[in-house]
matplotlib code that plots the C-alpha trace (Angstrom):
import matplotlib.pyplot as plt

x = [110.4, 107.3, 103.9, 102.6, 105.3, 104.6, 100.9, 101.7, 103.7, 100.9, 98.4, 100.6, 100.9, 97.1, 96.8, 99.3, 97.3, 94.1, 95.7, 96.9, 93.4, 92.1, 95.0, 94.3, 90.7, 91.7, 93.9, 91.2, 88.7, 91.2, 91.7, 88.0, 87.6, 90.3, 88.7, 85.3, 86.7, 88.8, 86.2, 84.0, 87.1, 88.3, 84.8, 84.7, 88.1, 87.0, 84.0, 86.0, 85.2, 87.6, 89.7, 88.8, 90.2, 88.1, 89.6, 89.8, 86.6, 86.0, 82.9, 82.6, 84.9, 86.5, 88.6, 87.2, 89.4, 87.6, 90.3, 89.7, 92.0, 93.9, 93.2, 96.4, 95.3, 92.5, 92.2, 90.6, 89.1, 87.1, 87.1, 88.9, 86.8, 87.2, 86.6, 86.0, 87.5, 86.9, 90.0, 89.0, 91.2, 89.9, 91.1, 94.1, 93.2, 95.1, 94.2, 92.1, 93.9, 92.5, 90.4, 92.7, 96.5, 96.7, 100.1, 101.6, 105.3, 105.7, 106.1, 103.7, 101.0, 97.4, 95.0, 91.7, 89.0, 86.4, 84.0, 84.2, 84.3, 87.0, 90.6, 93.1, 96.4, 99.0, 102.2, 103.3, 100.3, 99.0, 96.0, 96.8, 93.8, 90.8, 87.9, 84.9, 85.4, 83.7, 85.4, 84.9, 82.1, 83.0, 80.4, 82.4, 85.9, 87.4, 85.7, 86.7, 89.1, 92.4, 93.3, 96.9, 99.7, 100.7, 102.6, 101.6, 103.7, 102.5, 100.7, 98.7, 96.1, 93.3, 92.7, 90.0, 89.9, 88.5, 87.8, 85.2, 84.3, 81.4, 79.3, 79.8, 82.2, 83.2, 85.0, 85.3, 87.2, 89.2, 91.3, 93.7, 94.9, 97.3, 97.6, 99.0, 98.3, 98.2, 97.1, 95.1, 91.9, 93.2, 94.7, 93.6, 94.2, 93.0, 91.0, 88.3, 84.8, 83.0, 80.0, 79.0, 77.0, 78.8, 76.5, 77.6, 81.0, 80.9, 77.3, 77.6, 78.0, 80.9, 78.3, 76.3, 76.1, 76.8, 80.2, 83.3, 85.1, 87.8, 89.5, 89.3, 87.1, 87.5, 85.7, 87.4, 88.9, 90.3, 91.8, 93.5, 94.8, 96.2, 97.7, 99.7, 100.7, 101.6, 104.8, 105.5, 106.3, 103.9, 102.3, 98.6, 97.2, 93.6, 91.9, 88.7]
y = [123.5, 125.4, 124.0, 126.5, 125.5, 121.8, 122.5, 124.4, 121.5, 119.1, 121.4, 121.6, 117.8, 117.5, 120.0, 117.9, 114.7, 116.5, 117.8, 114.4, 112.7, 115.9, 115.7, 112.1, 112.9, 115.7, 113.4, 110.8, 113.4, 114.6, 111.0, 110.4, 113.6, 112.6, 109.2, 110.8, 113.1, 110.5, 107.6, 108.9, 109.3, 105.8, 104.4, 106.2, 104.9, 101.3, 101.7, 102.5, 100.4, 97.5, 97.2, 94.2, 93.0, 90.9, 88.2, 88.5, 87.2, 86.6, 87.9, 86.6, 88.6, 90.8, 90.3, 92.2, 93.0, 94.5, 96.3, 98.0, 101.1, 101.6, 104.9, 106.9, 108.9, 110.6, 114.2, 117.0, 114.5, 112.7, 108.8, 107.2, 105.4, 102.4, 102.9, 99.8, 100.2, 98.0, 97.2, 95.8, 93.7, 92.9, 91.0, 92.7, 94.8, 96.2, 99.0, 98.0, 98.2, 99.1, 96.4, 93.9, 94.0, 97.7, 98.9, 95.5, 95.1, 91.4, 88.9, 86.4, 87.5, 86.4, 89.0, 88.0, 90.5, 89.4, 92.2, 91.7, 87.9, 87.7, 86.6, 88.0, 86.4, 89.1, 89.4, 92.9, 95.2, 92.9, 90.6, 87.2, 85.3, 86.1, 84.2, 84.5, 82.9, 82.0, 83.3, 82.6, 83.4, 86.7, 86.3, 83.4, 84.3, 80.8, 80.8, 84.3, 84.4, 86.0, 89.5, 90.1, 88.8, 85.1, 82.6, 79.2, 76.6, 73.3, 71.9, 68.7, 66.9, 64.5, 64.6, 65.2, 68.3, 67.4, 69.7, 71.0, 74.2, 75.9, 75.6, 71.9, 69.5, 68.7, 66.1, 67.4, 66.0, 68.4, 68.0, 70.9, 72.2, 75.1, 76.0, 79.4, 79.8, 77.6, 79.3, 78.7, 78.4, 75.8, 75.6, 78.1, 77.6, 77.8, 74.8, 73.7, 73.2, 70.9, 70.5, 74.1, 75.2, 77.3, 80.2, 80.1, 81.6, 85.4, 85.3, 84.1, 86.9, 86.6, 87.2, 84.3, 80.9, 79.4, 81.0, 78.8, 77.8, 80.4, 79.0, 80.6, 78.3, 78.2, 76.7, 73.5, 74.9, 78.0, 75.8, 73.7, 76.8, 78.5, 75.1, 74.8, 78.5, 79.1, 77.7, 77.1, 80.5, 82.4, 85.3, 85.8, 89.0, 88.9, 92.2, 93.1]
z = [196.4, 197.6, 197.7, 195.1, 192.5, 193.1, 192.5, 189.3, 187.9, 188.6, 186.8, 183.7, 183.7, 183.8, 180.9, 178.8, 179.4, 178.3, 175.1, 173.8, 173.4, 171.7, 169.1, 168.3, 167.7, 165.4, 163.3, 163.1, 161.9, 159.2, 158.0, 157.8, 155.8, 153.3, 152.8, 152.3, 149.6, 147.8, 147.8, 144.9, 142.7, 143.5, 142.8, 139.4, 138.4, 139.3, 137.0, 133.9, 130.8, 130.3, 127.1, 124.9, 121.5, 119.2, 117.1, 113.3, 111.6, 108.0, 106.2, 102.6, 100.3, 102.9, 105.9, 108.8, 111.9, 114.9, 116.8, 120.1, 120.3, 123.6, 125.2, 125.8, 128.9, 130.7, 129.5, 131.5, 133.9, 131.1, 131.1, 128.3, 125.7, 123.5, 119.7, 117.5, 114.1, 111.0, 108.9, 105.5, 103.4, 99.9, 97.0, 95.3, 92.2, 89.3, 87.0, 84.0, 80.7, 77.3, 75.8, 74.2, 74.6, 75.0, 76.0, 76.5, 75.5, 76.4, 73.6, 75.2, 77.6, 78.4, 79.6, 81.1, 82.1, 84.8, 84.0, 80.3, 80.5, 77.8, 77.3, 74.9, 73.7, 73.2, 71.2, 72.3, 71.7, 69.0, 69.7, 68.2, 69.6, 71.8, 73.3, 75.6, 79.0, 82.3, 85.5, 89.2, 91.5, 93.1, 95.8, 97.4, 98.5, 97.7, 94.3, 93.2, 90.3, 91.7, 90.4, 89.5, 87.3, 87.5, 85.5, 84.1, 86.0, 84.4, 81.4, 81.5, 79.4, 79.9, 83.7, 86.3, 88.5, 91.9, 94.8, 97.3, 99.0, 100.8, 97.6, 97.2, 95.4, 91.9, 89.8, 86.3, 83.3, 81.3, 78.1, 78.7, 82.1, 82.7, 86.4, 87.4, 91.1, 94.2, 97.4, 100.6, 98.5, 96.1, 92.6, 89.9, 86.2, 82.6, 81.3, 78.9, 80.2, 77.8, 80.1, 79.3, 76.3, 73.8, 74.6, 78.3, 77.5, 77.9, 79.1, 82.7, 85.3, 87.7, 90.5, 89.4, 91.2, 87.8, 87.5, 87.9, 91.1, 90.3, 87.2, 83.8, 81.8, 78.0, 75.0, 73.9, 70.7, 72.6, 75.4, 72.7, 70.9, 74.0, 75.3, 72.1, 72.1, 75.7, 77.3, 81.0, 82.5, 80.2, 82.1, 82.7, 84.0, 85.4, 85.7, 87.5]

ax = plt.figure().add_subplot(projection="3d")
ax.plot(x, y, z, "-o")
ax.set_aspect("equal")
plt.show()
């Protein structure tokens, strides 16, 4: 080997040693550049609004559910949003019939109207008896007369009706008692209300604090007549 060739090889070795640190520096610069570009996006993603779901709450006569909708995806680079929706559940309603027994085809049916404050006793479409009534306080959910069709499941005389709710408590003696519904708010039925004046029946608004606790209150003579006429299983339809 000549001296020139040996010198040439040493020169190439020095060049290679110089290139390696430069390459590492270039890689480091590229990594820093990538981090610099990606950092704002990562920060933006970290600041996205969290998803929350509120529990069901109750507000007087309606059941309010606040539900946070879950965003499906980010579209066109825009952040997903949470939308609060109100789901309202109200007391069940039925279509109001013609005054009286209307198109009824049942042999025995009681129809009570909350808005008209009246009850009709039906034999088919024929009205065999009718009376003014007092219905429940529609401003208080547990005191609102239930709307729908129910059936009398018991008949009792000479007893006390005891209970309590957000409006207070009561202990009322009744001569005739015909319950037709037992739910989370208590027992609902037909009964006389001798503590009321005769002029109260048909005159008390269902949105008055003087309305009943949900039962259909009757004058004494009407309660006696219906008690004798109705049997266990007789249907009663309560309309709004």
